[in-house]
DRENTORPA-775249 format. One record per residue (C-alpha): y, z, x; residue in one letter. Coordinates in steps of 0.02 Angstrom, whole numbers, plus 32768, in hexadecimal, padded with zeros to 4 digits. Layout:
REM residues N
YZXA ...
END
This chain:
REM residues 339
55BEC67E2231X 550FC69921F5X 5505C62B215AX 546CC5BD2159X 541BC57320BFX 5369C59D20EDX 537EC6582116X 536CC63721CEX 5424C65821C0X 545CC64F2275X 53F7C5BA22BFX 547FC53722BEX 5516C584226FX 5533C5F72306X 5528C56E2389X 5584C4EC2324X 55FFC56722D7X 5623C6082335X 561AC5B923E3X 569CC53723B5X 5724C596235CX 57A8C6112395X 5779C6BE23CFX 57DFC70D2345X 577CC6B022C0X 56D8C6D42316X 56F5C7922315X 570CC79C2257X 5680C7FE2202X 5670C7712182X 56C4C6C62168X 56C4C6E220A9X 572AC7562040X 56E0C7F21FEAX 56EFC79B1F3EX 5693C7011F7CX 5608C76A1FC8X 5600C7D31F28X 55EFC7321EC2X 5564C6F31F2EX 550AC7981F24X 551EC79E1E67X 54CDC6F51E59X 5440C71B1ED0X 5403C7BF1E8AX 53CAC7771DE4X 5375C6EB1E41X 531BC76B1EABX 52DCC7CB1E13X 52ABC73B1DA4X 526CC6D41E35X 51F9C75D1E73X 51B7C7761DC2X 5196C6C11DA6X 5146C69E1E4BX 50D8C73B1E4DX 50A4C7131D9CX 5077C6631DD2X 500BC6A91E63X 4FB0C7251DEEX 4F90C6A01D6CX 4F43C6281DEAX 4EE2C6B31E42X 4EA1C70F1DA6X 4E83C6831D28X 4DEFC6141D58X 4E2DC5841CE6X 4ECFC5811D50X 4E78C5571DF2X 4E8CC49B1DE8X 4EC3C4461E83X 4F77C4311E3EX 4F86C4ED1E1CX 4F3DC5141ECBX 4FDBC4BE1F10X 504EC5131E92X 5001C5BD1EB9X 501AC5A21F77X 50CEC5671F59X 50E7C6041EF3X 50AEC66E1F84X 512DC60F1FF2X 51BCC6291F76X 5192C6E11F65X 519DC6FA2023X 5244C69C2022X 528BC7061F98X 5250C7A61FEFX 52C2C7782084X 535DC7692011X 5397C81F202BX 5391C80720E5X 53F5C76320D6X 5475C7B32066X 548AC83F20E6X 54A9C7BA216CX 5521C76220F9X 5589C7FC20DFX 5587C8412190X 552CC7D8220FX 5570C83522A3X 5540C8A922EFX 5485C88F22D7X 542DC93622C0X 537BC9042294X 5334C8D0233EX 52FCC82F238EX 524FC8282332X 529EC82E2282X 531BC7AA22BAX 5295C72F22F2X 520EC7522278X 527AC74E21DDX 52C5C6A3220BX 521BC662223FX 51D0C694219AX 5260C6472138X 5250C59F2193X 5197C5A32186X 5196C5BD20C9X 5221C53720B3X 51B6C4B82113X 5119C4EC20B3X 516FC4D22008X 51A8C4252039X 50FBC3F7207DX 50A7C43A1FDEX 511BC3DB1F6CX 50FAC33B1FCFX 503DC3591FCFX 503EC3771F14X 5096C2D41EF8X 5014C27B1F5FX 4F88C2CF1EFEX 4FD3C29C1E58X 4FE3C1EA1E92X 4F2FC1E31ECBX 4EF1C2351E29X 4F4CC1BF1DB7X 4F40C1191E17X 4E94C1321E62X 4E39C1A51DECX 4D8CC17D1E2AX 4DB4C19C1EDFX 4E15C2381EAFX 4D73C2881E67X 4D24C2771F15X 4DBCC29B1F82X 4E1CC31B1F22X 4DB1C3B81F14X 4DDFC46B1F12X 4D8EC48C1FB8X 4DE8C400200BX 4E8DC4301FBCX 4E78C4E31FF7X 4E59C4A020A8X 4EF2C42E2097X 4F5CC4BF205EX 4F2AC51F20F9X 4F55C4882163X 4FFFC476210DX 5026C5302137X 4FE9C50C21EEX 5060C47B21FCX 50EBC4DF21B2X 50D0C571222FX 50CDC4F322C4X 516EC4A32281X 51C2C5472275X 517EC58C231CX 5213C5582383X 527EC5CE231DX 522EC65B237FX 5287C623241BX 5322C5D423C5X 535EC67A237FX 536CC72923BDX 53DBC7BC23D2X 546DC78C244AX 54E3C806249AX 5597C7C1247FX 55E9C84424EAX 561EC8F824CFX 5574C91F2488X 558FC8AC23F1X 54E7C86123C2X 54C7C7CA2353X 542DC7712311X 5454C6C0233FX 5422C62923A6X 53F1C6552455X 543EC60F24F5X 539CC5B72518X 53A5C55F2473X 5454C5232496X 5434C4E72547X 5383C4A02537X 53A7C41F24AAX 5320C46F243AX 53A4C49D23B9X 53D2C3E523A5X 531BC3B7239AX 5304C430230EX 539DC3EA22B6X 533FC33F22B1X 52A1C3952274X 52FEC3EB21E0X 534CC34421B2X 52A0C2ED21B3X 5256C3752142X 52E6C35220C9X 52F1C29520D5X 523BC25E20DCX 51F7C2AD203BX 5282C25E1FD0X 524EC1A41FDCX 5195C1D21FDEX 5199C2391F42X 5208C1B81EEBX 518DC12F1F1AX 50F2C1931EE8X 5132C1CA1E3DX 5178C11A1E1EX 50CAC0D41E3DX 5082C1571DC7X 50FCC1291D3EX 50D4C0711D52X 501AC0971D4AX 501CC0F71CABX 5036C09B1C07X 504CC11A1B7EX 5106C1311B5DX 50FEC1ED1B47X 50A6C2001BEFX 511EC1861C43X 51B0C1ED1C06X 5161C2911C3EX 513FC2481CEDX 51EFC2011CFAX 5241C2A51CC8X 51D4C3071D36X 51F9C2911DC8X 52B7C29E1DA2X 52B5C3591D9BX 5250C3701E3BX 52BAC2F91EA3X 5362C3271E5CX 5345C3E31E71X 5305C3C41F20X 539EC3601F4DX 541BC3DB1EF9X 53D4C46F1F53X 53CEC4222000X 5453C39A200AX 54E9C4142019X 548EC46C20A8X 5471C3CC210CX 551AC38920E5X 5571C4262123X 550AC43521C3X 5515C37F21EEX 55D0C37721C4X 55FAC3FE2241X 557BC3CB22C6X 55C6C31B22D5X 567AC35022BDX 5700C381233FX 56E1C4302383X 5798C4582382X 57ABC44522C2X 57A2C4EC2266X 57BAC49321BFX 5713C43621DCX 56C1C4DD2205X 56FDC52A2165X 56C2C49520FCX 5618C4972148X 5606C5512132X 5638C554207BX 55BCC4CA2060X 5537C53A20AFX 5570C5C9203CX 554FC55E1FA5X 54AAC5291FF1X 5480C5DF200FX 5477C5F81F4DX 5423C5501F31X 539DC57A1FAEX 5368C6111F50X 537EC5B91EABX 52FFC5381EE5X 5283C5C61F0CX 52A0C6221E6BX 529FC5901DF1X 51FDC53D1E34X 518BC5981DB7X 51F8C55A1D2BX 5201C4A51D6FX 514AC4951D91X 50FDC4F41D07X 516CC4F41C6EX 511FC4571C29X 506FC4971C42X 5026C4E01BA4X 4F8DC51E1C03X 4FFDC5811C78X 505DC5D21BEDX 4FBCC5FA1B8CX 4F74C6511C29X 5014C6AF1C4AX 5014C6EF1B97X 4F5CC71D1BA8X 4F7BC7771C4FX 500EC7D71C04X 4FB6C7F31B5EX 503CC79B1AFEX 502CC7321A5DX 5037C6751A77X 509BC61419F5X 508AC55719F4X 50FAC4D419A3X 50B3C4201997X 5110C381196FX 50A9C2E2194BX 50E2C22D1942X 5071C1B418E9X 5077C0F518F8X 5024C08B186BX 4FD2C1251826X 4F49C11018A9X 4F8DC1431951X 4FE1C1E91964X 5026C24019FCX 5041C2FD19F1X 50A7C36C1A67X 5091C4281A58X 5102C4AB1AA6X 50B9C5581AB2X 5120C5F21AD8X 
END
């Protein structure tokens, strides 16, 4: 069954699912009921619309507004490009979710769509990690940051991150393809070479590393940032930002890795384990696109400069509300929210 959290839907679920269950189950057009598929589609369509609007708007703001071309927003703009590409693949993944067999779109679409999905997924994780490193350097080593963190170097680094993501996703081009299951039934799934060469298992480890390594690194970096900063309001802001970034990352990816690992280490004769893993992957299907759609909100909602430039780009009025807290009538801290 082609349900895979990153929309490379058939990479591991086919080999770990369809090859290990009974033929009667394998020949079903979908593991899930019509109502379940309709619910998933109903959730995904608004994510597609609002996610595309938010990410495209982020790209335009960073591209068209000179004051938004700081190193941080260069990362966010590149991440928005990645998330936009991921969301553009959603209709194809919904099609595969509803009717994954027979595959009618050809081998090139099968390979390239899953390669692009994996590449953008890896790229988003790398960008998030690089942004955390940059914030750590900027806060804890401000003098060095002025020399090391320049827009030219960040642009080069962003290009390098995309290169690493492409190399990491490269094996997908041989891992998946259109396979003939007999009687002219075609499916976009893992290839025989992937199953016999051990490359599929190697990619499983790579996916897990991309998930597990950023978590402790980001927690450590943002913890050091919070320790470095002294103003309470800034500490609270950094703490909340850290919690939001890490929690959303875990929530969107943990069910995916849990479901895949659960079935890969479980007994192949257990259909119950197969169903559990696939339903976890169905939940992860929605969370994956939620992660891509919500990124503009997560990374930019607390930026007054971003909101001001969005309003300027769209020719909308900007309304600001400020709250100030004064201590001993001499020290005041003001927080302004503009919408």
